[in-house]
C-alpha positions in Angstrom: 7.5 -20.5 20.4 9.6 -19.5 17.6 9.0 -15.8 16.4 11.5 -15.7 13.3 13.0 -18.1 10.9 16.0 -17.3 8.7 17.2 -18.9 5.4 20.3 -18.0 3.5 18.5 -15.0 1.8 15.2 -14.5 4.0 14.0 -13.6 7.3 10.7 -14.8 7.9 8.5 -13.4 10.9 4.8 -13.0 11.9 3.1 -10.0 10.6 2.6 -6.9 12.8 0.0 -4.2 12.0 2.7 -1.8 10.7 3.4 -4.2 7.8 0.2 -3.5 6.2 1.3 -0.6 3.9 4.1 -2.6 2.4 2.2 -5.7 2.1 -0.5 -4.0 0.5 1.6 -3.7 -2.5 1.4 -7.5 -3.3 -2.1 -8.2 -1.7 -3.4 -5.6 -4.1 -1.6 -6.6 -7.2 -3.9 -8.3 -9.5 -1.2 -10.5 -11.1 0.2 -11.8 -7.8 -3.3 -12.5 -6.5 -4.8 -13.9 -9.8 -4.6 -17.4 -8.4 -5.9 -16.6 -4.8 -9.5 -17.3 -4.3 -10.2 -13.9 -2.6 -8.7 -12.1 -5.4 -6.7 -8.8 -4.8 -7.3 -6.4 -1.9 -9.3 -3.6 -2.9 -7.9 -1.2 -0.5 -5.3 -0.7 2.4 -8.2 -1.5 5.0 -8.8 -4.7 3.5 -5.1 -5.5 3.9 -5.1 -4.4 7.5 -8.1 -6.8 8.3 -6.1 -9.7 6.4 -3.0 -8.9 8.4 -5.4 -8.8 11.6 -6.6 -12.4 10.8 -3.0 -13.6 10.4 -2.0 -12.1 13.6 -5.1 -13.6 15.3 -4.2 -16.9 13.9 -0.7 -16.8 15.1 -2.1 -16.1 18.7 -4.4 -19.0 18.6 -2.2 -21.7 16.7 1.3 -20.5 17.1 1.7 -20.2 13.3 0.3 -18.4 10.6 1.3 -16.7 7.3 4.4 -14.8 8.1 6.1 -11.7 6.1 9.2 -12.6 4.1 12.0 -10.1 4.2 15.2 -9.8 2.3 17.9 -10.8 4.7 20.4 -8.2 3.3 18.0 -5.2 3.0 14.9 -5.9 5.1 12.7 -5.2 2.0 9.4 -7.1 2.2 9.1 -9.7 -0.5 6.0 -11.5 0.3 4.5 -14.1 2.7 4.6 -17.6 3.4 3.3 -20.0 6.0 0.4 -22.3 7.5 -3.2 -21.7 8.1 -5.7 -23.9 9.8 -8.7 -24.2 7.5 -11.4 -25.7 9.7 -13.9 -25.9 7.0 -11.5 -28.3 5.1 -10.1 -30.0 8.1 -6.5 -29.3 7.0 -3.4 -27.1 7.7 -3.0 -25.2 4.5 0.6 -24.5 3.3 1.0 -21.5 1.2 3.4 -19.0 -0.1 3.2 -15.6 -2.2 5.8 -13.3 -3.5 5.5 -9.8 -4.8 6.2 -9.6 -8.5 9.5 -8.0 -8.4 10.8 -11.1 -6.2 9.6 -13.6 -8.8 12.0 -15.9 -10.6 14.8 -16.0 -8.0 13.9 -19.2 -6.1 12.7 -17.3 -3.0 9.4 -18.9 -2.9 11.1 -22.4 -2.8 13.5 -21.1 -0.1 10.6 -19.9 2.1 8.5 -23.0 1.4 11.3 -25.2 2.4 11.9 -23.4 5.7 8.2 -23.7 6.6 8.1 -27.5 5.7 10.9 -28.1 8.0 9.4 -26.0 10.7 5.9 -27.6 10.2 7.5 -31.2 10.7 10.2 -30.5 12.9 9.0 -28.1 15.5 5.1 -28.2 15.1 5.3 -32.0 14.7 2.3 -31.8 12.1 1.5 -35.3 10.6 0.8 -33.6 7.2 0.6 -30.5 5.1 -2.2 -29.8 2.5 -1.6 -27.2 -0.2 -3.9 -26.2 -3.1 -3.2 -24.5 -6.4 -5.1 -23.4 -9.3 -4.3 -25.7 -12.3 -3.0 -22.8 -14.3 -0.5 -21.6 -11.6 2.7 -23.5 -13.1 5.1 -21.9 -10.7 3.3 -23.0 -7.7 2.8 -26.5 -9.1 6.6 -26.8 -9.8 7.4 -25.7 -6.2 4.9 -28.1 -4.6 6.3 -31.1 -6.8 10.0 -29.9 -5.7 9.1 -30.1 -2.2 7.5 -33.6 -2.5 3.7 -32.8 -2.3 1.7 -35.3 -4.3 -1.6 -34.5 -6.2 -4.6 -36.0 -4.3 -7.6 -34.7 -6.3 -9.1 -31.8 -8.0 -11.8 -29.9 -6.4 -12.9 -26.4 -5.7 -11.2 -24.9 -2.6 -12.7 -21.5 -1.3 -14.6 -21.2 -4.6 -11.5 -21.6 -6.8 -10.7 -24.7 -9.1 -7.9 -26.3 -7.4 -5.6 -29.1 -7.4 -5.1 -30.3 -3.7 -1.8 -31.8 -2.7 -0.8 -33.6 0.5 2.8 -34.1 2.1 3.1 -36.4 4.9 5.8 -35.9 7.8 8.4 -38.3 6.7 9.3 -38.7 10.5 6.0 -38.6 12.5 6.3 -38.4 16.2 4.8 -41.4 18.0 2.7 -40.7 20.9 
């Protein structure tokens, strides 16, 4: 099972509990979390619980949201990855960057790496993503990656546009 992923500028790896203090910086930032249904984390304990869910999900499914690190410096920059959402019946594809990392193409770089991993190594048939209609940056990234708008509906209580990307090379069984 893969435990790291590298791109030209990033290292992606599963979260560990020790990541909580640095991850709290973006999970508690109202601007970063304004298009996230749960909103910003109120305190470090909430971030610790969030990371514990990601770690448990990683153990159960072999994938989860992973931390993004600057490849040159090791500085944490955000998170990206896949989450099984059984209440919706899909694998959710998502990414989030700390405010200081915005505007440099890092979300697209991380998302592209996860798209390849999802299809080439996990052999998923499709990925679903959702974004708030006002999240223009995320909408551009999803379009760039080939996601197609399916419908508009609330997801986890948030008005959302739901997107789908099918595996271009599905594995036949």
